[in-house]
C-alpha positions in Angstrom: -51.4 9.2 23.7 -49.0 9.1 20.7 -50.6 9.7 17.3 -50.1 7.1 14.6 -48.1 9.6 12.5 -45.7 10.3 15.4 -45.4 6.6 16.2 -44.4 5.9 12.6 -41.8 8.7 12.6 -40.2 7.4 15.9 -40.3 3.8 14.6 -38.6 4.8 11.3 -36.0 6.9 13.2 -35.2 3.9 15.4 -35.0 1.5 12.5 -32.8 4.0 10.6 -30.4 4.3 13.5 -30.3 0.5 13.9 -29.5 0.0 10.2 -26.7 2.7 10.4 -25.2 0.9 13.4 -25.4 -2.4 11.7 -23.7 -1.1 8.5 -20.9 0.5 10.5 -20.3 -2.8 12.5 -20.4 -4.8 9.3 -17.8 -2.5 7.6 -15.5 -2.8 10.7 -15.9 -6.6 10.7 -15.3 -6.8 7.0 -12.1 -4.6 7.3 -10.8 -6.8 10.2 -11.5 -9.9 8.2 -9.3 -8.6 5.4 -6.2 -9.0 7.5 -4.4 -12.4 7.7 -2.2 -13.5 10.6 1.3 -14.3 9.2 3.8 -15.9 11.5 7.4 -14.9 10.9 9.7 -16.6 13.4 9.0 -14.9 16.8 6.3 -12.5 15.6 2.8 -12.7 14.1 1.8 -9.8 11.8 -1.7 -8.9 10.6 -1.1 -8.5 6.9 -3.9 -7.0 4.7 -5.2 -9.6 2.3 -4.3 -7.4 -0.7 -0.6 -7.3 0.3 0.7 -10.2 -1.8 3.3 -12.5 -0.3 6.4 -13.1 -2.5 9.4 -15.4 -2.1 12.2 -13.5 -0.4 14.6 -12.2 -3.0 17.7 -12.8 -0.9 18.8 -14.7 2.2 18.7 -11.5 4.4 14.9 -11.4 4.1 12.5 -13.5 6.2 9.5 -12.4 4.3 8.4 -9.8 1.7 5.1 -8.5 0.4 4.0 -6.4 -2.6 1.5 -3.6 -1.9 -0.6 -2.5 -4.9 0.0 1.1 -6.2 -2.7 3.7 -5.6 -4.1 5.7 -8.4 -1.5 7.9 -10.0 1.5 5.7 -9.0 3.0 3.4 -11.5 5.0 1.1 -9.2 3.8 -0.9 -6.2 5.4 -0.7 -2.8 7.2 -3.4 -1.0 7.4 -4.6 2.6 10.4 -6.5 3.7 10.8 -8.2 7.1 14.3 -9.1 8.4 16.0 -10.1 11.6 19.7 -10.7 12.1 19.6 -12.0 15.7 20.3 -9.8 18.7 19.9 -6.1 18.2 21.1 -5.9 14.6 23.5 -3.0 15.4 21.0 -1.0 17.6 18.1 1.3 16.9 19.9 4.6 16.4 22.5 3.1 14.0 19.8 1.5 11.8 17.7 4.7 11.8 20.7 6.7 10.6 21.4 4.1 7.9 17.9 4.4 6.6 18.1 8.2 6.6 21.3 7.9 4.6 19.5 5.9 1.9 17.7 9.2 1.0 19.5 12.0 -0.9 20.6 14.7 1.5 18.8 17.7 -0.1 15.9 20.0 0.6 13.3 17.4 -0.5 14.3 14.9 2.2 11.9 14.7 5.2 12.6 12.7 8.3 10.3 12.0 11.2 11.3 9.4 13.8 9.0 8.3 16.7 9.0 5.6 19.3 6.3 3.6 21.0 5.2 0.3 22.5 3.1 -2.3 20.7 1.6 -5.6 21.5 4.8 -7.2 20.2 7.3 -5.0 22.0 8.9 -1.5 22.0 9.6 -0.1 18.6 11.0 2.9 16.6 9.0 4.1 13.5 10.9 6.1 10.9 8.9 8.0 8.2 11.3 9.2 5.5 10.6 10.7 2.1 12.5 12.3 -0.8 14.8 10.8 -3.4 15.5 7.2 -2.4 18.7 5.5 -3.4 17.1 2.2 -4.3 19.3 -0.9 -4.1 19.6 -2.8 -7.4 21.2 -6.2 -7.9 22.8 -8.3 -5.1 23.1 -6.4 -1.8 26.9 -7.0 -1.6 27.4 -5.0 -4.8 25.9 -1.9 -3.1 24.6 -0.5 -6.3 21.7 2.0 -6.2 19.6 4.1 -8.5 17.9 7.4 -7.4 14.1 7.3 -7.3 12.5 10.7 -6.7 9.2 11.1 -4.8 9.7 8.0 -2.7 8.9 7.1 0.8 10.0 4.6 3.4 8.3 3.5 6.6 10.9 1.7 8.7 10.1 -0.1 11.9 12.6 -1.6 14.4 10.6 -3.9 16.7 12.4 -5.1 19.9 10.8 -8.4 20.8 11.8 -8.9 24.5 14.0 -11.9 25.1 14.3 -12.6 21.4 15.7 -10.3 18.8 15.1 -7.1 16.8 12.8 -7.3 13.8 13.1 -4.8 10.9 10.0 -4.0 8.8 10.9 -1.8 5.9 8.1 -0.6 3.6 9.4 1.4 0.5 7.8 2.7 -2.7 6.1 5.7 -4.3 5.2 8.4 -1.8 1.4 8.3 -2.2 1.2 4.5 -2.1 3.4 4.2 1.0 1.6 7.0 2.8 -1.8 5.4 2.1 -0.9 2.2 4.1 0.9 3.8 7.1 -2.0 2.9 9.4 -2.1 -0.7 8.1 1.6 -1.1 8.7 1.2 0.0 12.3 -1.9 -2.2 12.8 0.2 -5.2 11.5 2.2 -5.2 14.7 -0.4 -3.6 17.1 0.9 -0.1 17.2 -0.9 3.3 17.4 0.5 6.6 16.1 -1.4 8.5 18.8 0.7 6.8 21.5 4.1 7.5 19.9 6.6 10.1 21.1 9.7 11.6 19.4 12.6 9.2 19.2 15.4 9.8 21.7 18.7 8.4 20.5 
């Protein structure tokens, strides 16, 4: 027969475990509710609610979002979504173009992987260093160097449709802090990625 004191200990342990499970589930549900479905032509992205939509600044952009800066960064980051019909010049050519937007010095770091998401096969480019940020209209091709920057660039191949380009740029820390959210936006997982083969 169980003593009253033992019974109370077991009961409190079970209650404590139940509360812990409930709290974890509630946090997970709260996090998932903080993402909004945003349809952009052929794709639907799960965009975190604190990424603020802004009117596209030029005709080459289908959508753009501002991502708040983390503590220590002065500027926010920006996500731009584009598609040019077809393959947009191919994956390798676009990855090389993105790499070329960072100064070729000892600070530049490049990691390119590939994977398959719910929306299609993709390439994920993680670049950091001094970013030659475009200023003014794109056709002028004017840039200004911005040290300690980072870019997460995604080329998403939607079967039977077109390639979509997701380009997230900004201060290194801010961009790094939302890498998982960017992958989650189109149903990708870093653990399933392999090195990119050109």
